[in-house]
N, CA, C and O atoms as CSV, one atom per row, in Angstrom:
chain,resi,resn,atom,element,x,y,z
A,1,MET,N,N,121.307,-121.057,-48.102
A,1,MET,CA,C,121.042,-121.038,-46.701
A,1,MET,C,C,121.772,-122.227,-46.041
A,1,MET,O,O,121.889,-122.251,-44.816
A,2,GLY,N,N,122.236,-123.155,-46.770
A,2,GLY,CA,C,122.924,-124.280,-46.179
A,2,GLY,C,C,124.400,-124.173,-46.304
A,2,GLY,O,O,124.937,-123.119,-46.642
A,3,GLY,N,N,125.052,-125.250,-46.036
A,3,GLY,CA,C,126.500,-125.269,-46.165
A,3,GLY,C,C,127.224,-125.066,-44.854
A,3,GLY,O,O,126.631,-124.558,-43.902
A,4,PRO,N,N,128.502,-125.449,-44.772
A,4,PRO,CA,C,129.245,-125.396,-43.533
A,4,PRO,C,C,129.564,-123.979,-43.131
A,4,PRO,O,O,129.777,-123.732,-41.944
A,5,ASN,N,N,129.609,-123.037,-44.043
A,5,ASN,CA,C,129.973,-121.650,-43.680
A,5,ASN,C,C,128.791,-120.714,-43.755
A,5,ASN,O,O,128.965,-119.526,-44.024
A,6,ALA,N,N,127.607,-121.213,-43.527
A,6,ALA,CA,C,126.392,-120.374,-43.597
A,6,ALA,C,C,126.384,-119.372,-42.442
A,6,ALA,O,O,126.701,-119.696,-41.298
A,7,THR,N,N,126.005,-118.132,-42.799
A,7,THR,CA,C,125.947,-117.098,-41.764
A,7,THR,C,C,124.574,-116.500,-41.727
A,7,THR,O,O,123.824,-116.561,-42.702
A,8,SER,N,N,124.253,-115.930,-40.611
A,8,SER,CA,C,122.990,-115.256,-40.438
A,8,SER,C,C,123.015,-113.923,-41.171
A,8,SER,O,O,123.995,-113.181,-41.110
A,9,SER,N,N,121.935,-113.638,-41.855
A,9,SER,CA,C,121.853,-112.359,-42.574
A,9,SER,C,C,121.647,-111.170,-41.625
A,9,SER,O,O,121.948,-110.030,-41.979
A,10,LEU,N,N,121.131,-111.446,-40.413
A,10,LEU,CA,C,120.930,-110.361,-39.459
A,10,LEU,C,C,122.194,-110.072,-38.652
A,10,LEU,O,O,122.562,-108.911,-38.473
A,11,THR,N,N,122.849,-111.100,-38.172
A,11,THR,CA,C,124.005,-110.870,-37.264
A,11,THR,C,C,125.314,-111.081,-37.941
A,11,THR,O,O,126.326,-110.572,-37.460
A,12,GLY,N,N,125.361,-111.812,-39.048
A,12,GLY,CA,C,126.639,-112.097,-39.728
A,12,GLY,C,C,127.438,-113.197,-39.053
A,12,GLY,O,O,128.580,-113.452,-39.434
A,13,ARG,N,N,126.853,-113.859,-38.048
A,13,ARG,CA,C,127.563,-114.903,-37.322
A,13,ARG,C,C,127.266,-116.272,-37.970
A,13,ARG,O,O,126.317,-116.423,-38.740
A,14,SER,N,N,128.081,-117.226,-37.642
A,14,SER,CA,C,127.917,-118.558,-38.165
A,14,SER,C,C,126.661,-119.211,-37.555
A,14,SER,O,O,126.409,-119.109,-36.354
A,15,LEU,N,N,125.910,-119.861,-38.390
A,15,LEU,CA,C,124.692,-120.532,-37.907
A,15,LEU,C,C,125.029,-121.755,-37.097
A,15,LEU,O,O,124.304,-122.093,-36.161
A,16,GLU,N,N,126.123,-122.438,-37.434
A,16,GLU,CA,C,126.521,-123.601,-36.655
A,16,GLU,C,C,126.942,-123.185,-35.240
A,16,GLU,O,O,126.630,-123.873,-34.268
A,17,ALA,N,N,127.644,-122.067,-35.132
A,17,ALA,CA,C,128.026,-121.591,-33.798
A,17,ALA,C,C,126.818,-121.202,-32.966
A,17,ALA,O,O,126.792,-121.444,-31.760
A,18,ALA,N,N,125.801,-120.592,-33.606
A,18,ALA,CA,C,124.598,-120.230,-32.905
A,18,ALA,C,C,123.845,-121.471,-32.444
A,18,ALA,O,O,123.312,-121.495,-31.335
A,19,ALA,N,N,123.795,-122.503,-33.285
A,19,ALA,CA,C,123.120,-123.720,-32.893
A,19,ALA,C,C,123.858,-124.408,-31.750
A,19,ALA,O,O,123.213,-124.957,-30.857
A,20,ALA,N,N,125.191,-124.394,-31.750
A,20,ALA,CA,C,125.954,-124.957,-30.662
A,20,ALA,C,C,125.722,-124.218,-29.359
A,20,ALA,O,O,125.602,-124.827,-28.296
A,21,ARG,N,N,125.660,-122.893,-29.453
A,21,ARG,CA,C,125.391,-122.056,-28.244
A,21,ARG,C,C,124.009,-122.385,-27.660
A,21,ARG,O,O,123.846,-122.492,-26.445
A,22,GLU,N,N,123.029,-122.541,-28.543
A,22,GLU,CA,C,121.670,-122.834,-28.070
A,22,GLU,C,C,121.630,-124.202,-27.414
A,22,GLU,O,O,120.963,-124.369,-26.393
A,23,SER,N,N,122.325,-125.187,-27.970
A,23,SER,CA,C,122.312,-126.518,-27.353
A,23,SER,C,C,123.040,-126.503,-26.024
A,23,SER,O,O,122.672,-127.266,-25.131
A,24,GLU,N,N,124.058,-125.668,-25.851
A,24,GLU,CA,C,124.771,-125.529,-24.576
A,24,GLU,C,C,123.840,-124.860,-23.534
A,24,GLU,O,O,123.914,-125.173,-22.346
A,25,ASN,N,N,122.998,-123.971,-23.972
A,25,ASN,CA,C,122.136,-123.208,-23.058
A,25,ASN,C,C,120.804,-123.954,-22.766
A,25,ASN,O,O,119.935,-123.431,-22.068
A,26,GLU,N,N,120.663,-125.170,-23.309
A,26,GLU,CA,C,119.395,-125.893,-23.156
A,26,GLU,C,C,119.061,-126.137,-21.686
A,26,GLU,O,O,117.906,-125.985,-21.288
A,27,HIS,N,N,120.042,-126.510,-20.879
A,27,HIS,CA,C,119.770,-126.782,-19.454
A,27,HIS,C,C,119.348,-125.483,-18.744
A,27,HIS,O,O,118.539,-125.539,-17.817
A,28,GLN,N,N,119.859,-124.345,-19.143
A,28,GLN,CA,C,119.445,-123.103,-18.520
A,28,GLN,C,C,117.982,-122.788,-18.873
A,28,GLN,O,O,117.226,-122.311,-18.026
A,29,TYR,N,N,117.595,-123.053,-20.106
A,29,TYR,CA,C,116.207,-122.839,-20.469
A,29,TYR,C,C,115.277,-123.780,-19.739
A,29,TYR,O,O,114.185,-123.386,-19.327
A,30,ARG,N,N,115.704,-125.029,-19.575
A,30,ARG,CA,C,114.937,-126.025,-18.883
A,30,ARG,C,C,114.731,-125.591,-17.436
A,30,ARG,O,O,113.619,-125.671,-16.915
A,31,ASP,N,N,115.814,-125.127,-16.777
A,31,ASP,CA,C,115.697,-124.643,-15.392
A,31,ASP,C,C,114.781,-123.428,-15.309
A,31,ASP,O,O,114.025,-123.282,-14.349
A,32,LEU,N,N,114.844,-122.587,-16.276
A,32,LEU,CA,C,114.053,-121.362,-16.291
A,32,LEU,C,C,112.558,-121.656,-16.338
A,32,LEU,O,O,111.754,-121.001,-15.674
A,33,PHE,N,N,112.204,-122.676,-17.155
A,33,PHE,CA,C,110.780,-122.971,-17.347
A,33,PHE,C,C,110.278,-124.103,-16.498
A,33,PHE,O,O,109.067,-124.317,-16.454
A,34,SER,N,N,111.126,-124.844,-15.822
A,34,SER,CA,C,110.673,-125.985,-15.023
A,34,SER,C,C,109.815,-125.511,-13.880
A,34,SER,O,O,108.820,-126.169,-13.578
A,35,ASN,N,N,110.137,-124.392,-13.208
A,35,ASN,CA,C,109.357,-123.889,-12.104
A,35,ASN,C,C,107.936,-123.531,-12.594
A,35,ASN,O,O,106.941,-123.840,-11.939
A,36,LEU,N,N,107.878,-122.884,-13.745
A,36,LEU,CA,C,106.571,-122.504,-14.289
A,36,LEU,C,C,105.766,-123.764,-14.666
A,36,LEU,O,O,104.557,-123.814,-14.440
A,37,LEU,N,N,106.420,-124.755,-15.227
A,37,LEU,CA,C,105.698,-125.980,-15.597
A,37,LEU,C,C,105.202,-126.741,-14.368
A,37,LEU,O,O,104.139,-127.359,-14.416
A,38,GLN,N,N,105.951,-126.706,-13.279
A,38,GLN,CA,C,105.529,-127.340,-12.039
A,38,GLN,C,C,104.294,-126.632,-11.484
A,38,GLN,O,O,103.366,-127.288,-11.012
A,39,LYS,N,N,104.276,-125.300,-11.536
A,39,LYS,CA,C,103.091,-124.557,-11.045
A,39,LYS,C,C,101.895,-124.892,-11.875
A,39,LYS,O,O,100.799,-125.070,-11.342
A,40,ILE,N,N,102.077,-124.983,-13.190
A,40,ILE,CA,C,100.917,-125.301,-14.058
A,40,ILE,C,C,100.405,-126.692,-13.754
A,40,ILE,O,O,99.193,-126.893,-13.677
A,41,SER,N,N,101.290,-127.656,-13.579
A,41,SER,CA,C,100.850,-129.018,-13.277
A,41,SER,C,C,100.126,-129.076,-11.946
A,41,SER,O,O,99.167,-129.835,-11.808
A,42,GLN,N,N,100.566,-128.279,-10.938
A,42,GLN,CA,C,99.869,-128.241,-9.651
A,42,GLN,C,C,98.486,-127.645,-9.806
A,42,GLN,O,O,97.553,-128.103,-9.146
A,43,LEU,N,N,98.318,-126.645,-10.649
A,43,LEU,CA,C,96.993,-126.079,-10.886
A,43,LEU,C,C,96.063,-127.109,-11.515
A,43,LEU,O,O,94.888,-127.191,-11.156
A,44,LYS,N,N,96.581,-127.886,-12.443
A,44,LYS,CA,C,95.753,-128.899,-13.087
A,44,LYS,C,C,95.311,-129.966,-12.091
A,44,LYS,O,O,94.180,-130.449,-12.153
A,45,VAL,N,N,96.199,-130.328,-11.178
A,45,VAL,CA,C,95.863,-131.360,-10.188
A,45,VAL,C,C,94.847,-130.784,-9.181
A,45,VAL,O,O,93.910,-131.478,-8.786
A,46,ASP,N,N,95.026,-129.560,-8.782
A,46,ASP,CA,C,94.150,-128.974,-7.759
A,46,ASP,C,C,92.736,-128.752,-8.259
A,46,ASP,O,O,91.805,-128.806,-7.455
A,47,THR,N,N,92.528,-128.508,-9.519
A,47,THR,CA,C,91.199,-128.173,-9.991
A,47,THR,C,C,90.318,-129.388,-10.301
A,47,THR,O,O,89.132,-129.230,-10.590
A,48,HIS,N,N,90.881,-130.588,-10.244
A,48,HIS,CA,C,90.048,-131.767,-10.574
A,48,HIS,C,C,88.957,-131.974,-9.538
A,48,HIS,O,O,87.805,-132.179,-9.921
A,49,GLY,N,N,89.256,-131.931,-8.256
A,49,GLY,CA,C,88.262,-132.182,-7.242
A,49,GLY,C,C,87.633,-130.931,-6.676
A,49,GLY,O,O,86.859,-131.007,-5.722
A,50,ASN,N,N,87.944,-129.795,-7.235
A,50,ASN,CA,C,87.504,-128.520,-6.704
A,50,ASN,C,C,86.172,-128.100,-7.350
A,50,ASN,O,O,86.049,-128.095,-8.575
A,51,HIS,N,N,85.200,-127.756,-6.538
A,51,HIS,CA,C,83.887,-127.364,-7.063
A,51,HIS,C,C,83.607,-125.887,-6.771
A,51,HIS,O,O,82.448,-125.490,-6.653
A,52,ASP,N,N,84.652,-125.078,-6.655
A,52,ASP,CA,C,84.451,-123.680,-6.335
A,52,ASP,C,C,83.815,-122.889,-7.475
A,52,ASP,O,O,83.194,-121.853,-7.242
A,53,TYR,N,N,83.962,-123.358,-8.660
A,53,TYR,CA,C,83.500,-122.581,-9.841
A,53,TYR,C,C,82.260,-123.181,-10.485
A,53,TYR,O,O,81.961,-122.860,-11.635
A,54,ASP,N,N,81.544,-124.022,-9.800
A,54,ASP,CA,C,80.356,-124.661,-10.379
A,54,ASP,C,C,79.297,-123.615,-10.710
A,54,ASP,O,O,78.662,-123.698,-11.762
A,55,ALA,N,N,79.092,-122.624,-9.828
A,55,ALA,CA,C,78.072,-121.601,-10.095
A,55,ALA,C,C,78.428,-120.793,-11.334
A,55,ALA,O,O,77.570,-120.505,-12.168
A,56,GLU,N,N,79.727,-120.425,-11.448
A,56,GLU,CA,C,80.160,-119.664,-12.606
A,56,GLU,C,C,80.017,-120.478,-13.884
A,56,GLU,O,O,79.607,-119.952,-14.919
A,57,ASN,N,N,80.357,-121.768,-13.811
A,57,ASN,CA,C,80.197,-122.627,-14.981
A,57,ASN,C,C,78.732,-122.765,-15.377
A,57,ASN,O,O,78.413,-122.792,-16.565
A,58,ALA,N,N,77.830,-122.855,-14.387
A,58,ALA,CA,C,76.442,-122.942,-14.718
A,58,ALA,C,C,75.940,-121.682,-15.390
A,58,ALA,O,O,75.153,-121.747,-16.334
A,59,VAL,N,N,76.396,-120.518,-14.901
A,59,VAL,CA,C,75.977,-119.257,-15.505
A,59,VAL,C,C,76.538,-119.166,-16.956
A,59,VAL,O,O,75.827,-118.763,-17.877
A,60,LEU,N,N,77.767,-119.531,-17.127
A,60,LEU,CA,C,78.378,-119.474,-18.464
A,60,LEU,C,C,77.697,-120.445,-19.415
A,60,LEU,O,O,77.512,-120.113,-20.585
A,61,SER,N,N,77.316,-121.636,-18.955
A,61,SER,CA,C,76.620,-122.572,-19.849
A,61,SER,C,C,75.241,-122.036,-20.205
A,61,SER,O,O,74.773,-122.206,-21.330
A,62,ASN,N,N,74.566,-121.361,-19.200
A,62,ASN,CA,C,73.275,-120.768,-19.476
A,62,ASN,C,C,73.390,-119.635,-20.501
A,62,ASN,O,O,72.544,-119.492,-21.384
A,63,VAL,N,N,74.453,-118.835,-20.366
A,63,VAL,CA,C,74.686,-117.752,-21.356
A,63,VAL,C,C,74.920,-118.320,-22.716
A,63,VAL,O,O,74.397,-117.817,-23.710
A,64,ASN,N,N,75.714,-119.380,-22.770
A,64,ASN,CA,C,76.003,-120.035,-24.072
A,64,ASN,C,C,74.729,-120.567,-24.717
A,64,ASN,O,O,74.512,-120.412,-25.919
A,65,GLU,N,N,73.889,-121.195,-23.897
A,65,GLU,CA,C,72.636,-121.750,-24.407
A,65,GLU,C,C,71.729,-120.635,-24.922
A,65,GLU,O,O,71.142,-120.757,-25.997
A,66,THR,N,N,71.614,-119.552,-24.159
A,66,THR,CA,C,70.776,-118.416,-24.541
A,66,THR,C,C,71.310,-117.777,-25.836
A,66,THR,O,O,70.539,-117.406,-26.721
A,67,LEU,N,N,72.600,-117.660,-25.924
A,67,LEU,CA,C,73.207,-117.083,-27.133
A,67,LEU,C,C,72.901,-117.962,-28.372
A,67,LEU,O,O,72.572,-117.459,-29.446
A,68,THR,N,N,73.018,-119.258,-28.183
A,68,THR,CA,C,72.718,-120.179,-29.301
A,68,THR,C,C,71.262,-120.046,-29.741
A,68,THR,O,O,70.968,-120.000,-30.936
A,69,GLN,N,N,70.346,-119.985,-28.756
A,69,GLN,CA,C,68.938,-119.845,-29.092
A,69,GLN,C,C,68.663,-118.494,-29.747
A,69,GLN,O,O,67.833,-118.418,-30.652
A,70,ALA,N,N,69.331,-117.433,-29.320
A,70,ALA,CA,C,69.111,-116.120,-29.920
A,70,ALA,C,C,69.609,-116.101,-31.379
A,70,ALA,O,O,68.975,-115.506,-32.250
A,71,VAL,N,N,70.737,-116.753,-31.626
A,71,VAL,CA,C,71.243,-116.794,-33.013
A,71,VAL,C,C,70.286,-117.591,-33.885
A,71,VAL,O,O,69.974,-117.174,-35.000
A,72,ALA,N,N,69.818,-118.726,-33.395
A,72,ALA,CA,C,68.875,-119.553,-34.144
A,72,ALA,C,C,67.583,-118.790,-34.403
A,72,ALA,O,O,67.060,-118.832,-35.517
A,73,GLY,N,N,67.056,-118.093,-33.395
A,73,GLY,CA,C,65.869,-117.280,-33.585
A,73,GLY,C,C,66.080,-116.166,-34.593
A,73,GLY,O,O,65.204,-115.886,-35.411
A,74,GLY,N,N,67.251,-115.527,-34.534
A,74,GLY,CA,C,67.534,-114.442,-35.477
A,74,GLY,C,C,67.588,-114.961,-36.904
A,74,GLY,O,O,67.100,-114.311,-37.828
A,75,VAL,N,N,68.186,-116.139,-37.080
A,75,VAL,CA,C,68.238,-116.720,-38.416
A,75,VAL,C,C,66.840,-117.035,-38.929
A,75,VAL,O,O,66.522,-116.785,-40.091
A,76,ALA,N,N,65.999,-117.595,-38.035
A,76,ALA,CA,C,64.643,-117.974,-38.431
A,76,ALA,C,C,63.826,-116.721,-38.784
A,76,ALA,O,O,63.119,-116.719,-39.792
A,77,VAL,N,N,63.911,-115.663,-37.977
A,77,VAL,CA,C,63.173,-114.450,-38.275
A,77,VAL,C,C,63.719,-113.800,-39.541
A,77,VAL,O,O,62.932,-113.317,-40.355
A,78,GLY,N,N,64.997,-113.769,-39.735
A,78,GLY,CA,C,65.584,-113.181,-40.949
A,78,GLY,C,C,65.172,-113.938,-42.173
A,78,GLY,O,O,64.869,-113.325,-43.196
A,79,LEU,N,N,65.147,-115.238,-42.113
A,79,LEU,CA,C,64.709,-116.047,-43.238
A,79,LEU,C,C,63.222,-115.858,-43.548
A,79,LEU,O,O,62.823,-115.801,-44.712
A,80,ALA,N,N,62.410,-115.761,-42.492
A,80,ALA,CA,C,60.985,-115.480,-42.716
A,80,ALA,C,C,60.768,-114.086,-43.319
A,80,ALA,O,O,59.904,-113.913,-44.178
A,81,ALA,N,N,61.537,-113.107,-42.880
A,81,ALA,CA,C,61.414,-111.758,-43.441
A,81,ALA,C,C,61.840,-111.764,-44.888
A,81,ALA,O,O,61.174,-111.152,-45.723
A,82,PHE,N,N,62.936,-112.439,-45.214
A,82,PHE,CA,C,63.382,-112.514,-46.602
A,82,PHE,C,C,62.363,-113.164,-47.503
A,82,PHE,O,O,62.058,-112.661,-48.585
A,83,ILE,N,N,61.834,-114.296,-47.046
A,83,ILE,CA,C,60.840,-114.982,-47.880
A,83,ILE,C,C,59.605,-114.157,-48.046
A,83,ILE,O,O,59.045,-114.105,-49.141
A,84,SER,N,N,59.148,-113.492,-46.972
A,84,SER,CA,C,57.924,-112.704,-47.101
A,84,SER,C,C,58.138,-111.490,-47.998
A,84,SER,O,O,57.224,-111.102,-48.725
A,85,LEU,N,N,59.314,-110.885,-47.967
A,85,LEU,CA,C,59.560,-109.709,-48.820
A,85,LEU,C,C,59.877,-110.105,-50.262
A,85,LEU,O,O,59.633,-109.343,-51.198
A,86,ARG,N,N,60.417,-111.297,-50.420
A,86,ARG,CA,C,60.809,-111.742,-51.789
A,86,ARG,C,C,59.673,-112.346,-52.550
A,86,ARG,O,O,59.485,-112.053,-53.730
A,87,TYR,N,N,58.891,-113.205,-51.878
A,87,TYR,CA,C,57.904,-113.994,-52.582
A,87,TYR,C,C,56.460,-113.594,-52.315
A,87,TYR,O,O,55.604,-113.843,-53.164
A,88,LEU,N,N,56.152,-112.986,-51.178
A,88,LEU,CA,C,54.767,-112.603,-50.833
A,88,LEU,C,C,54.154,-111.582,-51.781
A,88,LEU,O,O,52.995,-111.747,-52.164
A,89,PRO,N,N,54.865,-110.542,-52.176
A,89,PRO,CA,C,54.239,-109.568,-53.097
A,89,PRO,C,C,53.839,-110.213,-54.452
A,89,PRO,O,O,52.764,-109.945,-54.989
A,90,ALA,N,N,54.707,-111.037,-54.963
A,90,ALA,CA,C,54.372,-111.696,-56.253
A,90,ALA,C,C,53.165,-112.632,-56.074
A,90,ALA,O,O,52.321,-112.729,-56.964
A,91,TYR,N,N,53.086,-113.315,-54.934
A,91,TYR,CA,C,51.934,-114.173,-54.665
A,91,TYR,C,C,50.643,-113.353,-54.535
A,91,TYR,O,O,49.592,-113.746,-55.040
A,92,LEU,N,N,50.740,-112.226,-53.863
A,92,LEU,CA,C,49.543,-111.392,-53.713
A,92,LEU,C,C,49.060,-110.818,-55.045
A,92,LEU,O,O,47.860,-110.711,-55.294
A,93,VAL,N,N,50.037,-110.446,-55.908
A,93,VAL,CA,C,49.641,-109.929,-57.205
A,93,VAL,C,C,48.987,-111.021,-58.044
A,93,VAL,O,O,47.975,-110.776,-58.701
A,94,ARG,N,N,49.558,-112.227,-58.028
A,94,ARG,CA,C,48.923,-113.333,-58.776
A,94,ARG,C,C,47.570,-113.648,-58.215
A,94,ARG,O,O,46.628,-113.912,-58.963
A,95,SER,N,N,47.456,-113.624,-56.878
A,95,SER,CA,C,46.178,-113.926,-56.248
A,95,SER,C,C,45.134,-112.876,-56.612
A,95,SER,O,O,43.997,-113.217,-56.940
A,96,ALA,N,N,45.516,-111.599,-56.554
A,96,ALA,CA,C,44.594,-110.520,-56.938
A,96,ALA,C,C,44.230,-110.591,-58.388
A,96,ALA,O,O,43.098,-110.293,-58.769
A,97,GLY,N,N,45.183,-110.984,-59.205
A,97,GLY,CA,C,44.882,-111.127,-60.667
A,97,GLY,C,C,43.894,-112.250,-60.900
A,97,GLY,O,O,43.016,-112.127,-61.754
A,98,LYS,N,N,44.011,-113.314,-60.183
A,98,LYS,CA,C,43.048,-114.434,-60.322
A,98,LYS,C,C,41.668,-114.004,-59.870
A,98,LYS,O,O,40.665,-114.357,-60.491
A,99,LYS,N,N,41.616,-113.250,-58.803
A,99,LYS,CA,C,40.289,-112.812,-58.295
A,99,LYS,C,C,39.630,-111.843,-59.293
A,99,LYS,O,O,38.426,-111.913,-59.540
A,100,SER,N,N,40.436,-110.947,-59.854
A,100,SER,CA,C,39.812,-109.995,-60.802
A,100,SER,C,C,39.409,-110.707,-62.082
A,100,SER,O,O,38.404,-110.350,-62.698
A,101,ALA,N,N,40.182,-111.713,-62.494
A,101,ALA,CA,C,39.826,-112.480,-63.673
A,101,ALA,C,C,38.560,-113.291,-63.407
A,101,ALA,O,O,37.719,-113.439,-64.294
A,102,ALA,N,N,38.423,-113.810,-62.203
A,102,ALA,CA,C,37.203,-114.575,-61.835
A,102,ALA,C,C,36.019,-113.611,-61.828
A,102,ALA,O,O,34.933,-113.970,-62.282
A,103,ARG,N,N,36.212,-112.388,-61.316
A,103,ARG,CA,C,35.122,-111.453,-61.300
A,103,ARG,C,C,34.682,-111.052,-62.701
A,103,ARG,O,O,33.492,-110.909,-62.978
A,104,GLU,N,N,35.684,-110.869,-63.594
A,104,GLU,CA,C,35.322,-110.547,-64.980
A,104,GLU,C,C,34.551,-111.612,-65.634
A,104,GLU,O,O,33.560,-111.351,-66.316
A,105,SER,N,N,34.999,-112.861,-65.434
A,105,SER,CA,C,34.313,-113.983,-66.118
A,105,SER,C,C,32.904,-114.164,-65.534
A,105,SER,O,O,31.991,-114.525,-66.277
A,106,THR,N,N,32.694,-113.928,-64.239
A,106,THR,CA,C,31.354,-114.084,-63.688
A,106,THR,C,C,30.461,-112.931,-64.109
A,106,THR,O,O,29.255,-113.106,-64.282
A,107,ALA,N,N,31.058,-111.734,-64.278
A,107,ALA,CA,C,30.263,-110.565,-64.728
A,107,ALA,C,C,29.797,-110.814,-66.173
A,107,ALA,O,O,28.678,-110.466,-66.551
A,108,GLN,N,N,30.666,-111.409,-66.944
A,108,GLN,CA,C,30.282,-111.684,-68.369
A,108,GLN,C,C,29.195,-112.721,-68.408
A,108,GLN,O,O,28.385,-112.742,-69.334
A,109,ALA,N,N,29.165,-113.606,-67.388
A,109,ALA,CA,C,28.142,-114.673,-67.345
A,109,ALA,C,C,26.843,-114.150,-66.784
A,109,ALA,O,O,25.816,-114.821,-66.881
A,110,GLY,N,N,26.862,-112.973,-66.203
A,110,GLY,CA,C,25.627,-112.388,-65.683
A,110,GLY,C,C,25.477,-112.457,-64.188
A,110,GLY,O,O,24.425,-112.105,-63.653
A,111,PHE,N,N,26.493,-112.900,-63.511
A,111,PHE,CA,C,26.403,-112.949,-62.011
A,111,PHE,C,C,27.062,-111.695,-61.469
A,111,PHE,O,O,28.047,-111.217,-62.031
A,112,ALA,N,N,26.533,-111.167,-60.399
A,112,ALA,CA,C,27.119,-109.955,-59.767
A,112,ALA,C,C,27.541,-110.315,-58.321
A,112,ALA,O,O,26.913,-111.122,-57.636
A,113,PHE,N,N,28.621,-109.676,-57.917
A,113,PHE,CA,C,29.091,-109.873,-56.547
A,113,PHE,C,C,28.650,-108.731,-55.688
A,113,PHE,O,O,28.946,-108.707,-54.494
């Protein structure tokens, strides 16, 4: 890809000649984009003291806050559902087993429920 006689695989032209052409056209590109860059810089200057969009910004920040709370609530509910489905049945079975074992031992001792 290097060397003094390198050529483009797409066009077959010399890469050095293409680079020289691009550097000669640099001022044309600068003129082409300078108008656009001036407009962008004017927009940046104009919006610093402008409060036209405060209501929209307040609505968007409220939406962002609500979305964050909804995601956090969804994670909390999902985690609670997972824990209750994963661990609650085993706990209930152990708890019921302990109660039935306690009933059997009291029945053997002569106490009735």
